[in-house]
C-alpha positions in Angstrom: 13.3 -31.6 26.8 13.7 -27.8 27.0 16.0 -26.8 24.0 17.5 -23.3 24.0 19.0 -21.3 21.1 20.8 -18.2 22.1 21.8 -15.3 19.8 25.5 -15.8 18.7 27.7 -13.0 20.1 31.1 -13.9 18.6 32.3 -11.0 16.4 30.7 -10.9 13.0 28.8 -14.1 13.6 25.3 -14.0 12.0 24.5 -17.7 11.9 21.9 -19.3 14.2 22.0 -22.9 15.4 18.5 -23.9 14.4 16.1 -23.0 11.5 12.3 -22.8 12.0 12.1 -26.1 10.2 14.3 -27.7 12.8 12.3 -26.1 15.6 9.1 -27.4 14.1 10.6 -31.0 14.1 11.6 -30.7 17.8 8.2 -29.3 18.8 6.4 -32.1 16.8 8.4 -34.6 18.9 7.1 -33.1 22.1 10.0 -30.8 23.0 9.9 -27.1 24.0 12.1 -24.8 22.0 13.1 -21.3 23.2 14.9 -18.9 20.8 16.5 -15.7 22.0 14.8 -12.8 20.3 16.6 -11.7 17.1 18.8 -14.8 17.0 17.9 -15.6 13.4 17.7 -12.1 12.0 21.3 -12.2 10.6 20.3 -15.3 8.7 17.2 -13.7 7.3 14.9 -15.5 9.8 12.4 -13.3 11.8 11.2 -14.2 15.2 7.7 -14.7 13.8 9.0 -17.7 11.7 10.1 -19.5 14.9 6.8 -18.7 16.6 4.9 -20.1 13.6 7.0 -23.2 14.0 5.8 -23.6 17.6 8.9 -22.2 19.3 8.8 -19.5 22.0 11.0 -16.4 21.9 12.6 -15.1 25.0 14.1 -11.6 25.7 17.5 -12.5 27.1 20.4 -14.8 26.6 20.1 -16.0 30.1 16.6 -17.3 29.4 17.8 -19.2 26.3 20.7 -20.7 28.2 18.5 -21.8 31.1 17.6 -24.9 29.1 18.6 -28.6 29.4 20.1 -28.6 25.9 21.6 -25.5 24.4 22.3 -25.4 20.6 24.9 -22.9 19.3 27.0 -22.4 16.2 30.2 -21.2 17.6 31.9 -21.8 20.9 30.9 -19.8 24.0 32.9 -16.6 24.4 33.4 -14.1 27.2 29.9 -13.1 28.4 28.7 -16.6 28.0 31.2 -18.6 30.1 29.3 -17.7 33.3 26.2 -19.3 31.9 27.8 -22.8 31.7 26.7 -25.2 34.4 26.9 -28.9 35.3 23.3 -29.8 34.4 23.6 -28.4 30.9 24.3 -30.2 27.6 26.0 -27.9 25.0 25.9 -28.9 21.3 28.1 -26.6 19.1 31.3 -26.2 17.2 33.9 -26.1 20.0 37.5 -26.6 18.7 38.8 -27.1 22.2 42.3 -28.1 21.2 42.9 -24.5 20.1 40.8 -23.0 22.9 42.3 -24.1 26.3 40.6 -21.3 28.3 37.2 -22.4 27.1 38.1 -26.1 27.7 39.0 -25.2 31.3 35.8 -23.2 31.8 33.8 -26.3 30.6 35.7 -28.5 33.0 35.4 -26.1 36.0 31.6 -25.9 35.4 31.2 -29.6 34.8 29.3 -29.0 31.5 28.6 -31.8 29.1 29.9 -30.5 25.8 29.3 -32.3 22.5 31.3 -30.9 19.6 29.9 -31.0 16.1 33.4 -31.2 14.6 34.2 -34.6 16.3 31.0 -36.5 15.6 31.7 -39.3 13.2 29.6 -41.2 10.7 29.9 -45.0 10.2 32.3 -44.5 7.4 34.6 -42.4 9.6 33.6 -39.1 8.0 32.7 -35.9 10.0 29.1 -35.3 8.9 28.4 -32.3 11.1 31.6 -30.5 10.1 31.2 -31.3 6.4 28.7 -28.6 5.4 30.7 -25.8 7.0 33.9 -27.2 5.5 32.3 -27.1 2.1 31.3 -23.5 2.6 34.7 -22.5 4.0 36.5 -24.3 1.2 34.6 -22.5 -1.5 34.8 -19.1 0.3 38.5 -19.5 0.8 39.2 -19.4 -2.9 36.8 -16.5 -3.5 38.4 -14.6 -0.7 41.9 -15.4 -1.9 41.1 -14.4 -5.5 39.8 -11.0 -4.1 42.9 -10.5 -2.0 45.2 -11.1 -5.0 44.0 -7.8 -6.5 46.2 -4.8 -6.2 43.8 -2.6 -4.1 43.6 -5.4 -1.6 47.4 -5.5 -1.3 47.9 -8.6 -3.5 50.0 -9.2 -6.5 47.5 -7.7 -8.9 46.7 -11.0 -10.4 43.5 -12.4 -11.8 43.4 -16.0 -10.5 42.0 -17.5 -13.6 43.8 -15.2 -16.0 42.5 -14.5 -19.5 43.6 -15.9 -22.9 47.2 -15.0 -23.6 48.2 -14.6 -19.9 49.3 -16.9 -17.2 46.6 -18.1 -14.8 47.4 -17.9 -11.1 48.6 -21.0 -9.2 46.4 -22.2 -6.3 48.0 -24.7 -3.9 45.6 -26.6 -1.6 47.1 -28.3 1.5 44.7 -31.1 2.5 42.3 -33.0 0.3 39.4 -33.5 2.7 36.0 -31.9 2.5 37.2 -28.3 2.7 40.2 -29.0 0.4 38.0 -30.7 -2.2 35.6 -27.7 -2.2 38.6 -25.4 -2.6 39.9 -27.4 -5.5 36.5 -27.4 -7.1 36.2 -23.6 -6.9 39.8 -22.9 -8.0 39.4 -25.1 -11.1 36.1 -23.4 -11.8 37.8 -20.0 -11.8 40.4 -21.2 -14.3 43.3 -21.4 -11.9 46.2 -23.8 -12.1 45.7 -26.1 -9.1 48.0 -28.3 -7.0 46.5 -30.4 -4.1 48.7 -32.1 -1.5 47.6 -34.8 0.9 49.1 -37.7 2.8 46.5 -40.1 1.4 47.4 -41.7 -1.9 43.9 -43.1 -2.4 42.5 -39.5 -1.9 45.0 -38.2 -4.5 44.0 -40.9 -6.9 40.4 -39.7 -6.6 41.4 -36.1 -7.6 43.2 -37.5 -10.6 40.2 -39.6 -11.6 37.8 -36.7 -11.2 39.9 -34.0 -12.9 41.7 -36.2 -15.5 45.1 -34.7 -14.9 43.9 -31.1 -14.9 44.8 -30.9 -11.1 48.4 -31.8 -10.1 48.5 -34.1 -7.1 51.4 -34.4 -4.7 52.1 -36.5 -1.7 52.4 -34.1 1.2 55.7 -34.0 2.9 58.2 -31.3 3.9 59.9 -31.2 0.4 56.7 -31.2 -1.7 55.0 -28.6 0.5 58.0 -26.3 0.3 58.2 -26.6 -3.5 54.5 -26.1 -4.1 54.4 -23.0 -1.8 57.4 -21.4 -3.5 55.5 -21.5 -6.8 52.1 -20.5 -5.4 50.1 -17.3 -5.9 47.4 -18.5 -3.5 47.8 -21.2 -0.7 44.7 -22.6 1.0 45.4 -24.4 4.3 42.7 -27.0 4.9 44.5 -29.6 7.0 42.4 -31.3 9.8 43.2 -33.8 12.5 39.8 -34.3 14.3 39.9 -32.9 17.8 43.6 -32.0 17.7 45.6 -29.0 16.7 46.4 -28.6 13.0 50.0 -29.4 12.1 52.2 -26.4 11.0 53.0 -27.2 7.4 54.1 -23.8 6.1 57.0 -22.2 7.8 57.8 -18.5 8.0 60.9 -19.2 5.8 58.7 -20.7 3.1 56.5 -17.6 3.2 59.6 -15.4 2.9 60.5 -17.1 -0.3 57.1 -16.6 -2.0 56.5 -14.0 -4.7 55.5 -10.5 -3.4 51.7 -10.1 -3.0 51.0 -13.9 -2.7 48.0 -14.8 -0.5 47.6 -17.5 2.2 44.1 -18.4 3.5 44.2 -20.6 6.6 40.8 -22.3 7.0 42.4 -24.6 9.6 42.6 -21.6 12.0 39.8 -22.9 14.2 42.2 -25.8 15.1 45.1 -23.4 15.6 46.0 -23.0 11.9 48.4 -24.9 9.6 50.8 -22.0 8.8 53.4 -21.1 11.4 52.6 -17.4 11.2 48.8 -17.8 11.4 46.7 -16.0 14.0 42.9 -15.6 14.1 41.4 -12.6 12.3 37.8 -11.3 11.8 35.6 -10.5 8.9 36.1 -6.8 9.6 39.9 -7.0 9.8 40.6 -10.2 7.9 44.2 -9.8 6.9 47.7 -9.1 8.0 51.1 -9.2 6.3 54.0 -11.6 6.9 57.1 -10.7 4.9 55.5 -9.5 1.7 52.6 -12.0 1.7 48.9 -11.4 2.7 47.5 -13.8 5.4 43.7 -14.3 5.9 42.8 -16.4 8.9 39.1 -15.6 9.6 38.0 -18.0 12.4 34.4 -18.2 11.3 34.6 -17.9 7.6 31.2 -19.5 6.9 29.7 -16.7 9.0 30.1 -14.5 6.0 27.2 -16.3 4.2 24.8 -16.9 7.1 21.7 -17.7 5.0 23.5 -20.5 3.3 25.4 -21.7 6.4 22.5 -21.7 8.8 20.4 -23.9 6.5 23.3 -26.2 5.8 24.1 -26.5 9.5 20.6 -27.5 10.6 20.3 -30.0 7.7 23.4 -31.7 9.1 22.8 -31.5 12.9 19.0 -32.0 13.2 19.1 -35.8 13.3 21.7 -35.8 16.1 19.8 -33.0 18.0 16.6 -34.9 17.9 18.2 -38.0 19.3 19.8 -36.1 22.1 16.5 -34.4 22.9 14.5 -37.6 22.6 16.8 -39.9 24.7 18.9 -37.6 26.8 22.6 -37.3 26.0 23.7 -40.5 27.8 21.3 -42.8 26.1 21.7 -41.1 22.7 25.5 -41.5 22.9 25.2 -45.1 24.1 23.0 -45.9 21.1 25.3 -44.2 18.6 29.0 -44.7 18.7 29.7 -42.0 16.1 27.7 -39.4 18.1 29.6 -40.6 21.2 32.8 -39.4 19.6 31.4 -35.9 19.7 31.6 -35.9 23.5 34.5 -33.6 24.5 33.9 -32.9 28.2 31.5 -34.0 30.9 31.5 -33.9 34.7 34.8 -32.0 34.8 36.6 -34.6 32.7 38.0 -34.5 29.1 36.7 -37.4 27.1 38.0 -36.9 23.5 41.5 -38.2 23.1 42.6 -35.6 20.6 41.4 -32.8 22.8 43.0 -34.3 25.9 46.3 -34.7 24.1 46.3 -31.1 22.9 45.5 -29.9 26.5 48.1 -32.1 28.1 45.6 -34.0 30.2 44.4 -37.6 30.5 41.3 -38.6 28.6 38.5 -40.3 30.5 37.0 -43.3 28.7 33.5 -42.5 27.6 32.2 -45.7 29.0 32.9 -44.5 32.5 30.4 -41.6 31.9 27.9 -43.4 29.7 27.5 -46.4 31.9 
């Protein structure tokens, strides 16, 4: 199969969808890999490394997109939508519930789109989303701690404090992979930490791991409001696979927070879990609501592309090789978890969560897979 890897053109996105090691694996299995020139430079990977791995570099995005299987990190944006077509399989982070224009472009073009973020493992986890969730969770606390400083517009608070002073209070909404990483980082920095989740077994795990050093609360309207009111830093890490994130923090809650408090929404790819959230960029990461600082960077792991690119290929390569070896239909027929990654094909929406968010009827995957 011809596998193409274009240069990412989303603002401030330096990741690339495949490492030279991944390219070498595909080539060893008899596939041809083409990489748009310069695609890996932002991740510290020169073109020569891909050539040494057996891949071929091409000069233009069009040449990379003219492949049977296109691997990307982020969703196609303006300038790439015209390159979608009905004989193309696209494998990338898509987050279609929060991107209706992209969803309609995929449907109009008849593109088969498989989303990293909805592929499931046998245990129900999201293995292709997990590494970027880990990166985003850790970065969210680092970013939040920086924004709490006075020059950044925050409250002038050191998140972990020093002896004889109060440490800052970090509230993490959602105890999944990203939330767990955020809790880990916040505890490591010496912050007081509260984590909220709807799963009592998950909360028990936090209690077991941290031995009571992290407060755990069942997530509901009352507990969220109370925790946010006492927070210096709020991390939003709520995820419903394929669907829009629920709005857990209202504008009224933000208005009641202490001046200079910080809210970091890492659910922004799925629409965000704060009512006032809107996507921001690495270059202009923040805006103010009432007297609080919001950070809603839609590709937060893109800030550390060397780490993120390696972690991404580590997670996706097995699925990529199956799709390349078998073709998308046979690969999805053989792997029910990978089949959950199918979002669109032949002008139809397949994933129920995406369909619900877009207000359309989902087509059963069996009708497409045979």
